LUMLUMDREN-2810 file (N, C-alpha, C; in Angstrom, 1 decimal):
<atoms>
<atom><aa>M</aa><ch>A</ch><at>N</at><xx>48.3</xx><yy>38.0</yy><zz>80.8</zz></atom>
<atom><aa>M</aa><ch>A</ch><at>CA</at><xx>49.0</xx><yy>37.2</yy><zz>79.8</zz></atom>
<atom><aa>M</aa><ch>A</ch><at>C</at><xx>50.0</xx><yy>36.3</yy><zz>80.6</zz></atom>
<atom><aa>I</aa><ch>A</ch><at>N</at><xx>50.7</xx><yy>36.9</yy><zz>81.5</zz></atom>
<atom><aa>I</aa><ch>A</ch><at>CA</at><xx>51.7</xx><yy>36.1</yy><zz>82.3</zz></atom>
<atom><aa>I</aa><ch>A</ch><at>C</at><xx>51.0</xx><yy>35.0</yy><zz>83.0</zz></atom>
<atom><aa>L</aa><ch>A</ch><at>N</at><xx>49.9</xx><yy>35.3</yy><zz>83.6</zz></atom>
<atom><aa>L</aa><ch>A</ch><at>CA</at><xx>49.2</xx><yy>34.2</yy><zz>84.4</zz></atom>
<atom><aa>L</aa><ch>A</ch><at>C</at><xx>48.8</xx><yy>33.1</yy><zz>83.5</zz></atom>
<atom><aa>I</aa><ch>A</ch><at>N</at><xx>48.4</xx><yy>33.4</yy><zz>82.3</zz></atom>
<atom><aa>I</aa><ch>A</ch><at>CA</at><xx>48.0</xx><yy>32.3</yy><zz>81.3</zz></atom>
<atom><aa>I</aa><ch>A</ch><at>C</at><xx>49.2</xx><yy>31.5</yy><zz>81.0</zz></atom>
<atom><aa>I</aa><ch>A</ch><at>N</at><xx>50.4</xx><yy>32.1</yy><zz>80.8</zz></atom>
<atom><aa>I</aa><ch>A</ch><at>CA</at><xx>51.6</xx><yy>31.4</yy><zz>80.5</zz></atom>
<atom><aa>I</aa><ch>A</ch><at>C</at><xx>52.0</xx><yy>30.5</yy><zz>81.7</zz></atom>
<atom><aa>I</aa><ch>A</ch><at>N</at><xx>51.9</xx><yy>31.0</yy><zz>82.9</zz></atom>
<atom><aa>I</aa><ch>A</ch><at>CA</at><xx>52.3</xx><yy>30.3</yy><zz>84.1</zz></atom>
<atom><aa>I</aa><ch>A</ch><at>C</at><xx>51.4</xx><yy>29.1</yy><zz>84.3</zz></atom>
<atom><aa>N</aa><ch>A</ch><at>N</at><xx>50.1</xx><yy>29.3</yy><zz>84.1</zz></atom>
<atom><aa>N</aa><ch>A</ch><at>CA</at><xx>49.1</xx><yy>28.2</yy><zz>84.2</zz></atom>
<atom><aa>N</aa><ch>A</ch><at>C</at><xx>49.4</xx><yy>27.1</yy><zz>83.1</zz></atom>
<atom><aa>G</aa><ch>A</ch><at>N</at><xx>49.9</xx><yy>27.5</yy><zz>82.0</zz></atom>
<atom><aa>G</aa><ch>A</ch><at>CA</at><xx>50.2</xx><yy>26.5</yy><zz>80.9</zz></atom>
<atom><aa>G</aa><ch>A</ch><at>C</at><xx>51.4</xx><yy>25.7</yy><zz>81.4</zz></atom>
<atom><aa>Y</aa><ch>A</ch><at>N</at><xx>52.4</xx><yy>26.3</yy><zz>82.0</zz></atom>
<atom><aa>Y</aa><ch>A</ch><at>CA</at><xx>53.6</xx><yy>25.6</yy><zz>82.5</zz></atom>
<atom><aa>Y</aa><ch>A</ch><at>C</at><xx>53.2</xx><yy>24.6</yy><zz>83.5</zz></atom>
<atom><aa>F</aa><ch>A</ch><at>N</at><xx>52.3</xx><yy>24.9</yy><zz>84.4</zz></atom>
<atom><aa>F</aa><ch>A</ch><at>CA</at><xx>51.8</xx><yy>24.0</yy><zz>85.5</zz></atom>
<atom><aa>F</aa><ch>A</ch><at>C</at><xx>51.1</xx><yy>22.8</yy><zz>84.8</zz></atom>
<atom><aa>K</aa><ch>A</ch><at>N</at><xx>50.5</xx><yy>23.0</yy><zz>83.7</zz></atom>
<atom><aa>K</aa><ch>A</ch><at>CA</at><xx>49.8</xx><yy>21.9</yy><zz>83.0</zz></atom>
<atom><aa>K</aa><ch>A</ch><at>C</at><xx>50.7</xx><yy>21.1</yy><zz>82.1</zz></atom>
<atom><aa>G</aa><ch>A</ch><at>N</at><xx>52.0</xx><yy>21.5</yy><zz>82.1</zz></atom>
<atom><aa>G</aa><ch>A</ch><at>CA</at><xx>53.0</xx><yy>20.8</yy><zz>81.3</zz></atom>
<atom><aa>G</aa><ch>A</ch><at>C</at><xx>53.1</xx><yy>21.3</yy><zz>79.9</zz></atom>
<atom><aa>Q</aa><ch>A</ch><at>N</at><xx>52.5</xx><yy>22.4</yy><zz>79.6</zz></atom>
<atom><aa>Q</aa><ch>A</ch><at>CA</at><xx>52.6</xx><yy>22.9</yy><zz>78.2</zz></atom>
<atom><aa>Q</aa><ch>A</ch><at>C</at><xx>53.8</xx><yy>23.8</yy><zz>78.1</zz></atom>
<atom><aa>I</aa><ch>A</ch><at>N</at><xx>54.7</xx><yy>23.6</yy><zz>77.2</zz></atom>
<atom><aa>I</aa><ch>A</ch><at>CA</at><xx>55.9</xx><yy>24.4</yy><zz>77.0</zz></atom>
<atom><aa>I</aa><ch>A</ch><at>C</at><xx>55.6</xx><yy>25.2</yy><zz>75.7</zz></atom>
<atom><aa>P</aa><ch>A</ch><at>N</at><xx>55.9</xx><yy>26.6</yy><zz>75.8</zz></atom>
<atom><aa>P</aa><ch>A</ch><at>CA</at><xx>55.6</xx><yy>27.4</yy><zz>74.7</zz></atom>
<atom><aa>P</aa><ch>A</ch><at>C</at><xx>56.6</xx><yy>27.1</yy><zz>73.5</zz></atom>
<atom><aa>S</aa><ch>A</ch><at>N</at><xx>56.1</xx><yy>27.3</yy><zz>72.3</zz></atom>
<atom><aa>S</aa><ch>A</ch><at>CA</at><xx>57.0</xx><yy>27.1</yy><zz>71.1</zz></atom>
<atom><aa>S</aa><ch>A</ch><at>C</at><xx>58.1</xx><yy>28.2</yy><zz>71.1</zz></atom>
<atom><aa>K</aa><ch>A</ch><at>N</at><xx>59.1</xx><yy>28.0</yy><zz>70.3</zz></atom>
<atom><aa>K</aa><ch>A</ch><at>CA</at><xx>60.2</xx><yy>29.0</yy><zz>70.2</zz></atom>
<atom><aa>K</aa><ch>A</ch><at>C</at><xx>59.6</xx><yy>30.3</yy><zz>69.8</zz></atom>
<atom><aa>E</aa><ch>A</ch><at>N</at><xx>58.7</xx><yy>30.4</yy><zz>68.9</zz></atom>
<atom><aa>E</aa><ch>A</ch><at>CA</at><xx>58.1</xx><yy>31.6</yy><zz>68.5</zz></atom>
<atom><aa>E</aa><ch>A</ch><at>C</at><xx>57.4</xx><yy>32.4</yy><zz>69.6</zz></atom>
<atom><aa>H</aa><ch>A</ch><at>N</at><xx>56.6</xx><yy>31.6</yy><zz>70.4</zz></atom>
<atom><aa>H</aa><ch>A</ch><at>CA</at><xx>55.9</xx><yy>32.3</yy><zz>71.6</zz></atom>
<atom><aa>H</aa><ch>A</ch><at>C</at><xx>56.9</xx><yy>32.7</yy><zz>72.6</zz></atom>
<atom><aa>S</aa><ch>A</ch><at>N</at><xx>57.9</xx><yy>31.9</yy><zz>72.8</zz></atom>
<atom><aa>S</aa><ch>A</ch><at>CA</at><xx>59.0</xx><yy>32.2</yy><zz>73.8</zz></atom>
<atom><aa>S</aa><ch>A</ch><at>C</at><xx>59.7</xx><yy>33.5</yy><zz>73.4</zz></atom>
<atom><aa>D</aa><ch>A</ch><at>N</at><xx>60.0</xx><yy>33.6</yy><zz>72.2</zz></atom>
<atom><aa>D</aa><ch>A</ch><at>CA</at><xx>60.7</xx><yy>34.8</yy><zz>71.7</zz></atom>
<atom><aa>D</aa><ch>A</ch><at>C</at><xx>59.8</xx><yy>36.1</yy><zz>71.9</zz></atom>
<atom><aa>K</aa><ch>A</ch><at>N</at><xx>58.5</xx><yy>35.9</yy><zz>71.6</zz></atom>
<atom><aa>K</aa><ch>A</ch><at>CA</at><xx>57.5</xx><yy>37.0</yy><zz>71.8</zz></atom>
<atom><aa>K</aa><ch>A</ch><at>C</at><xx>57.5</xx><yy>37.4</yy><zz>73.3</zz></atom>
<atom><aa>I</aa><ch>A</ch><at>N</at><xx>57.4</xx><yy>36.5</yy><zz>74.2</zz></atom>
<atom><aa>I</aa><ch>A</ch><at>CA</at><xx>57.4</xx><yy>36.8</yy><zz>75.6</zz></atom>
<atom><aa>I</aa><ch>A</ch><at>C</at><xx>58.6</xx><yy>37.6</yy><zz>76.0</zz></atom>
<atom><aa>K</aa><ch>A</ch><at>N</at><xx>59.8</xx><yy>37.2</yy><zz>75.5</zz></atom>
<atom><aa>K</aa><ch>A</ch><at>CA</at><xx>61.0</xx><yy>37.9</yy><zz>75.8</zz></atom>
<atom><aa>K</aa><ch>A</ch><at>C</at><xx>61.0</xx><yy>39.3</yy><zz>75.2</zz></atom>
<atom><aa>D</aa><ch>A</ch><at>N</at><xx>60.5</xx><yy>39.5</yy><zz>74.0</zz></atom>
<atom><aa>D</aa><ch>A</ch><at>CA</at><xx>60.4</xx><yy>40.8</yy><zz>73.4</zz></atom>
<atom><aa>D</aa><ch>A</ch><at>C</at><xx>59.5</xx><yy>41.7</yy><zz>74.1</zz></atom>
<atom><aa>V</aa><ch>A</ch><at>N</at><xx>58.3</xx><yy>41.3</yy><zz>74.5</zz></atom>
<atom><aa>V</aa><ch>A</ch><at>CA</at><xx>57.4</xx><yy>42.2</yy><zz>75.2</zz></atom>
<atom><aa>V</aa><ch>A</ch><at>C</at><xx>57.8</xx><yy>42.5</yy><zz>76.6</zz></atom>
<atom><aa>R</aa><ch>A</ch><at>N</at><xx>58.7</xx><yy>41.7</yy><zz>77.2</zz></atom>
<atom><aa>R</aa><ch>A</ch><at>CA</at><xx>59.1</xx><yy>42.0</yy><zz>78.5</zz></atom>
<atom><aa>R</aa><ch>A</ch><at>C</at><xx>59.7</xx><yy>43.4</yy><zz>78.6</zz></atom>
<atom><aa>Y</aa><ch>A</ch><at>N</at><xx>60.4</xx><yy>43.8</yy><zz>77.6</zz></atom>
<atom><aa>Y</aa><ch>A</ch><at>CA</at><xx>61.0</xx><yy>45.1</yy><zz>77.6</zz></atom>
<atom><aa>Y</aa><ch>A</ch><at>C</at><xx>60.3</xx><yy>46.2</yy><zz>76.8</zz></atom>
<atom><aa>S</aa><ch>A</ch><at>N</at><xx>59.2</xx><yy>45.9</yy><zz>76.3</zz></atom>
<atom><aa>S</aa><ch>A</ch><at>CA</at><xx>58.5</xx><yy>46.9</yy><zz>75.4</zz></atom>
<atom><aa>S</aa><ch>A</ch><at>C</at><xx>57.0</xx><yy>46.9</yy><zz>75.6</zz></atom>
<atom><aa>A</aa><ch>A</ch><at>N</at><xx>56.5</xx><yy>47.9</yy><zz>76.4</zz></atom>
<atom><aa>A</aa><ch>A</ch><at>CA</at><xx>55.0</xx><yy>48.0</yy><zz>76.5</zz></atom>
<atom><aa>A</aa><ch>A</ch><at>C</at><xx>54.4</xx><yy>48.3</yy><zz>75.2</zz></atom>
<atom><aa>S</aa><ch>A</ch><at>N</at><xx>55.0</xx><yy>49.0</yy><zz>74.4</zz></atom>
<atom><aa>S</aa><ch>A</ch><at>CA</at><xx>54.5</xx><yy>49.4</yy><zz>73.0</zz></atom>
<atom><aa>S</aa><ch>A</ch><at>C</at><xx>54.3</xx><yy>48.1</yy><zz>72.2</zz></atom>
<atom><aa>L</aa><ch>A</ch><at>N</at><xx>55.3</xx><yy>47.2</yy><zz>72.2</zz></atom>
<atom><aa>L</aa><ch>A</ch><at>CA</at><xx>55.2</xx><yy>46.0</yy><zz>71.5</zz></atom>
<atom><aa>L</aa><ch>A</ch><at>C</at><xx>54.0</xx><yy>45.1</yy><zz>72.0</zz></atom>
<atom><aa>M</aa><ch>A</ch><at>N</at><xx>53.9</xx><yy>45.1</yy><zz>73.3</zz></atom>
<atom><aa>M</aa><ch>A</ch><at>CA</at><xx>52.8</xx><yy>44.3</yy><zz>74.0</zz></atom>
<atom><aa>M</aa><ch>A</ch><at>C</at><xx>51.5</xx><yy>44.9</yy><zz>73.5</zz></atom>
<atom><aa>D</aa><ch>A</ch><at>N</at><xx>51.4</xx><yy>46.2</yy><zz>73.5</zz></atom>
<atom><aa>D</aa><ch>A</ch><at>CA</at><xx>50.2</xx><yy>46.9</yy><zz>73.0</zz></atom>
<atom><aa>D</aa><ch>A</ch><at>C</at><xx>49.9</xx><yy>46.5</yy><zz>71.6</zz></atom>
<atom><aa>E</aa><ch>A</ch><at>N</at><xx>50.9</xx><yy>46.4</yy><zz>70.7</zz></atom>
<atom><aa>E</aa><ch>A</ch><at>CA</at><xx>50.7</xx><yy>46.1</yy><zz>69.3</zz></atom>
<atom><aa>E</aa><ch>A</ch><at>C</at><xx>50.2</xx><yy>44.6</yy><zz>69.2</zz></atom>
<atom><aa>Y</aa><ch>A</ch><at>N</at><xx>50.8</xx><yy>43.7</yy><zz>70.0</zz></atom>
<atom><aa>Y</aa><ch>A</ch><at>CA</at><xx>50.3</xx><yy>42.3</yy><zz>70.0</zz></atom>
<atom><aa>Y</aa><ch>A</ch><at>C</at><xx>48.8</xx><yy>42.2</yy><zz>70.5</zz></atom>
<atom><aa>L</aa><ch>A</ch><at>N</at><xx>48.5</xx><yy>43.0</yy><zz>71.5</zz></atom>
<atom><aa>L</aa><ch>A</ch><at>CA</at><xx>47.2</xx><yy>43.0</yy><zz>72.1</zz></atom>
<atom><aa>L</aa><ch>A</ch><at>C</at><xx>46.2</xx><yy>43.4</yy><zz>71.0</zz></atom>
<atom><aa>E</aa><ch>A</ch><at>N</at><xx>46.5</xx><yy>44.5</yy><zz>70.3</zz></atom>
<atom><aa>E</aa><ch>A</ch><at>CA</at><xx>45.6</xx><yy>45.1</yy><zz>69.3</zz></atom>
<atom><aa>E</aa><ch>A</ch><at>C</at><xx>45.4</xx><yy>44.1</yy><zz>68.2</zz></atom>
<atom><aa>K</aa><ch>A</ch><at>N</at><xx>46.5</xx><yy>43.4</yy><zz>67.7</zz></atom>
<atom><aa>K</aa><ch>A</ch><at>CA</at><xx>46.4</xx><yy>42.5</yy><zz>66.6</zz></atom>
<atom><aa>K</aa><ch>A</ch><at>C</at><xx>45.5</xx><yy>41.2</yy><zz>67.0</zz></atom>
<atom><aa>N</aa><ch>A</ch><at>N</at><xx>45.5</xx><yy>40.9</yy><zz>68.3</zz></atom>
<atom><aa>N</aa><ch>A</ch><at>CA</at><xx>44.8</xx><yy>39.7</yy><zz>68.7</zz></atom>
<atom><aa>N</aa><ch>A</ch><at>C</at><xx>43.6</xx><yy>39.9</yy><zz>69.6</zz></atom>
<atom><aa>K</aa><ch>A</ch><at>N</at><xx>43.1</xx><yy>41.1</yy><zz>69.7</zz></atom>
<atom><aa>K</aa><ch>A</ch><at>CA</at><xx>42.0</xx><yy>41.3</yy><zz>70.6</zz></atom>
<atom><aa>K</aa><ch>A</ch><at>C</at><xx>40.7</xx><yy>40.5</yy><zz>70.3</zz></atom>
<atom><aa>A</aa><ch>A</ch><at>N</at><xx>40.5</xx><yy>40.1</yy><zz>69.1</zz></atom>
<atom><aa>A</aa><ch>A</ch><at>CA</at><xx>39.4</xx><yy>39.3</yy><zz>68.7</zz></atom>
<atom><aa>A</aa><ch>A</ch><at>C</at><xx>39.4</xx><yy>37.9</yy><zz>69.3</zz></atom>
<atom><aa>K</aa><ch>A</ch><at>N</at><xx>40.6</xx><yy>37.5</yy><zz>69.8</zz></atom>
<atom><aa>K</aa><ch>A</ch><at>CA</at><xx>40.8</xx><yy>36.1</yy><zz>70.3</zz></atom>
<atom><aa>K</aa><ch>A</ch><at>C</at><xx>40.6</xx><yy>36.1</yy><zz>71.8</zz></atom>
<atom><aa>I</aa><ch>A</ch><at>N</at><xx>40.4</xx><yy>37.2</yy><zz>72.5</zz></atom>
<atom><aa>I</aa><ch>A</ch><at>CA</at><xx>40.3</xx><yy>37.2</yy><zz>73.9</zz></atom>
<atom><aa>I</aa><ch>A</ch><at>C</at><xx>39.0</xx><yy>37.9</yy><zz>74.3</zz></atom>
<atom><aa>S</aa><ch>A</ch><at>N</at><xx>38.6</xx><yy>37.7</yy><zz>75.6</zz></atom>
<atom><aa>S</aa><ch>A</ch><at>CA</at><xx>37.4</xx><yy>38.4</yy><zz>76.0</zz></atom>
<atom><aa>S</aa><ch>A</ch><at>C</at><xx>37.6</xx><yy>39.9</yy><zz>76.2</zz></atom>
<atom><aa>R</aa><ch>A</ch><at>N</at><xx>36.5</xx><yy>40.6</yy><zz>76.1</zz></atom>
<atom><aa>R</aa><ch>A</ch><at>CA</at><xx>36.5</xx><yy>42.1</yy><zz>76.3</zz></atom>
<atom><aa>R</aa><ch>A</ch><at>C</at><xx>37.1</xx><yy>42.5</yy><zz>77.6</zz></atom>
<atom><aa>G</aa><ch>A</ch><at>N</at><xx>36.8</xx><yy>41.7</yy><zz>78.7</zz></atom>
<atom><aa>G</aa><ch>A</ch><at>CA</at><xx>37.3</xx><yy>42.0</yy><zz>80.0</zz></atom>
<atom><aa>G</aa><ch>A</ch><at>C</at><xx>38.8</xx><yy>41.9</yy><zz>80.1</zz></atom>
<atom><aa>I</aa><ch>A</ch><at>N</at><xx>39.3</xx><yy>40.8</yy><zz>79.5</zz></atom>
<atom><aa>I</aa><ch>A</ch><at>CA</at><xx>40.8</xx><yy>40.6</yy><zz>79.5</zz></atom>
<atom><aa>I</aa><ch>A</ch><at>C</at><xx>41.4</xx><yy>41.7</yy><zz>78.7</zz></atom>
<atom><aa>Y</aa><ch>A</ch><at>N</at><xx>40.8</xx><yy>42.0</yy><zz>77.6</zz></atom>
<atom><aa>Y</aa><ch>A</ch><at>CA</at><xx>41.4</xx><yy>43.1</yy><zz>76.7</zz></atom>
<atom><aa>Y</aa><ch>A</ch><at>C</at><xx>41.5</xx><yy>44.4</yy><zz>77.5</zz></atom>
<atom><aa>I</aa><ch>A</ch><at>N</at><xx>40.4</xx><yy>44.8</yy><zz>78.2</zz></atom>
<atom><aa>I</aa><ch>A</ch><at>CA</at><xx>40.4</xx><yy>46.1</yy><zz>78.9</zz></atom>
<atom><aa>I</aa><ch>A</ch><at>C</at><xx>41.4</xx><yy>46.0</yy><zz>80.0</zz></atom>
<atom><aa>A</aa><ch>A</ch><at>N</at><xx>41.5</xx><yy>44.9</yy><zz>80.8</zz></atom>
<atom><aa>A</aa><ch>A</ch><at>CA</at><xx>42.4</xx><yy>44.8</yy><zz>81.9</zz></atom>
<atom><aa>A</aa><ch>A</ch><at>C</at><xx>43.8</xx><yy>44.9</yy><zz>81.4</zz></atom>
<atom><aa>T</aa><ch>A</ch><at>N</at><xx>44.1</xx><yy>44.2</yy><zz>80.3</zz></atom>
<atom><aa>T</aa><ch>A</ch><at>CA</at><xx>45.5</xx><yy>44.2</yy><zz>79.8</zz></atom>
<atom><aa>T</aa><ch>A</ch><at>C</at><xx>45.8</xx><yy>45.6</yy><zz>79.2</zz></atom>
<atom><aa>K</aa><ch>A</ch><at>N</at><xx>44.9</xx><yy>46.2</yy><zz>78.6</zz></atom>
<atom><aa>K</aa><ch>A</ch><at>CA</at><xx>45.1</xx><yy>47.6</yy><zz>78.0</zz></atom>
<atom><aa>K</aa><ch>A</ch><at>C</at><xx>45.5</xx><yy>48.5</yy><zz>79.2</zz></atom>
<atom><aa>Y</aa><ch>A</ch><at>N</at><xx>44.8</xx><yy>48.4</yy><zz>80.3</zz></atom>
<atom><aa>Y</aa><ch>A</ch><at>CA</at><xx>45.0</xx><yy>49.2</yy><zz>81.5</zz></atom>
<atom><aa>Y</aa><ch>A</ch><at>C</at><xx>46.4</xx><yy>49.0</yy><zz>82.0</zz></atom>
<atom><aa>K</aa><ch>A</ch><at>N</at><xx>46.8</xx><yy>47.7</yy><zz>82.1</zz></atom>
<atom><aa>K</aa><ch>A</ch><at>CA</at><xx>48.2</xx><yy>47.4</yy><zz>82.6</zz></atom>
<atom><aa>K</aa><ch>A</ch><at>C</at><xx>49.2</xx><yy>47.9</yy><zz>81.7</zz></atom>
<atom><aa>I</aa><ch>A</ch><at>N</at><xx>49.0</xx><yy>47.8</yy><zz>80.4</zz></atom>
<atom><aa>I</aa><ch>A</ch><at>CA</at><xx>50.0</xx><yy>48.4</yy><zz>79.4</zz></atom>
<atom><aa>I</aa><ch>A</ch><at>C</at><xx>50.1</xx><yy>49.9</yy><zz>79.6</zz></atom>
<atom><aa>K</aa><ch>A</ch><at>N</at><xx>49.0</xx><yy>50.6</yy><zz>79.7</zz></atom>
<atom><aa>K</aa><ch>A</ch><at>CA</at><xx>49.1</xx><yy>52.0</yy><zz>79.9</zz></atom>
<atom><aa>K</aa><ch>A</ch><at>C</at><xx>49.9</xx><yy>52.4</yy><zz>81.1</zz></atom>
<atom><aa>A</aa><ch>A</ch><at>N</at><xx>49.7</xx><yy>51.6</yy><zz>82.2</zz></atom>
<atom><aa>A</aa><ch>A</ch><at>CA</at><xx>50.4</xx><yy>51.8</yy><zz>83.5</zz></atom>
<atom><aa>A</aa><ch>A</ch><at>C</at><xx>51.9</xx><yy>51.6</yy><zz>83.2</zz></atom>
<atom><aa>L</aa><ch>A</ch><at>N</at><xx>52.3</xx><yy>50.6</yy><zz>82.5</zz></atom>
<atom><aa>L</aa><ch>A</ch><at>CA</at><xx>53.7</xx><yy>50.3</yy><zz>82.2</zz></atom>
<atom><aa>L</aa><ch>A</ch><at>C</at><xx>54.3</xx><yy>51.4</yy><zz>81.4</zz></atom>
<atom><aa>K</aa><ch>A</ch><at>N</at><xx>53.6</xx><yy>52.0</yy><zz>80.5</zz></atom>
<atom><aa>K</aa><ch>A</ch><at>CA</at><xx>54.1</xx><yy>53.1</yy><zz>79.7</zz></atom>
<atom><aa>K</aa><ch>A</ch><at>C</at><xx>54.4</xx><yy>54.3</yy><zz>80.5</zz></atom>
<atom><aa>Y</aa><ch>A</ch><at>N</at><xx>53.6</xx><yy>54.5</yy><zz>81.6</zz></atom>
<atom><aa>Y</aa><ch>A</ch><at>CA</at><xx>53.9</xx><yy>55.6</yy><zz>82.5</zz></atom>
<atom><aa>Y</aa><ch>A</ch><at>C</at><xx>54.9</xx><yy>55.3</yy><zz>83.5</zz></atom>
<atom><aa>Y</aa><ch>A</ch><at>N</at><xx>55.1</xx><yy>54.0</yy><zz>83.9</zz></atom>
<atom><aa>Y</aa><ch>A</ch><at>CA</at><xx>56.0</xx><yy>53.6</yy><zz>84.9</zz></atom>
<atom><aa>Y</aa><ch>A</ch><at>C</at><xx>56.9</xx><yy>52.5</yy><zz>84.3</zz></atom>
<atom><aa>P</aa><ch>A</ch><at>N</at><xx>57.8</xx><yy>52.9</yy><zz>83.4</zz></atom>
<atom><aa>P</aa><ch>A</ch><at>CA</at><xx>58.6</xx><yy>51.8</yy><zz>82.7</zz></atom>
<atom><aa>P</aa><ch>A</ch><at>C</at><xx>59.6</xx><yy>51.1</yy><zz>83.6</zz></atom>
<atom><aa>R</aa><ch>A</ch><at>N</at><xx>59.9</xx><yy>51.6</yy><zz>84.7</zz></atom>
<atom><aa>R</aa><ch>A</ch><at>CA</at><xx>60.8</xx><yy>50.8</yy><zz>85.6</zz></atom>
<atom><aa>R</aa><ch>A</ch><at>C</at><xx>60.3</xx><yy>49.5</yy><zz>86.0</zz></atom>
<atom><aa>V</aa><ch>A</ch><at>N</at><xx>59.0</xx><yy>49.4</yy><zz>86.0</zz></atom>
<atom><aa>V</aa><ch>A</ch><at>CA</at><xx>58.3</xx><yy>48.1</yy><zz>86.3</zz></atom>
<atom><aa>V</aa><ch>A</ch><at>C</at><xx>58.8</xx><yy>47.0</yy><zz>85.4</zz></atom>
<atom><aa>L</aa><ch>A</ch><at>N</at><xx>59.1</xx><yy>47.3</yy><zz>84.2</zz></atom>
<atom><aa>L</aa><ch>A</ch><at>CA</at><xx>59.6</xx><yy>46.4</yy><zz>83.2</zz></atom>
<atom><aa>L</aa><ch>A</ch><at>C</at><xx>61.0</xx><yy>45.9</yy><zz>83.4</zz></atom>
<atom><aa>S</aa><ch>A</ch><at>N</at><xx>61.8</xx><yy>46.6</yy><zz>84.1</zz></atom>
<atom><aa>S</aa><ch>A</ch><at>CA</at><xx>63.2</xx><yy>46.1</yy><zz>84.3</zz></atom>
<atom><aa>S</aa><ch>A</ch><at>C</at><xx>63.4</xx><yy>45.2</yy><zz>85.5</zz></atom>
</atoms>
């Protein structure tokens, strides 16, 4: 997700206030990130879904990575 956002910045795309707020919220909550992932999994590829799910699981076990 972060790479997608960074690529968007390089292309000159600035996130909306709503998306910016979501990015800030999930930075400190792996559970919230998981919730957003589940709600939007139909919008992304299966490979991206699985990779992101794996990363979220790791963050839940190692929460210091989020700080």
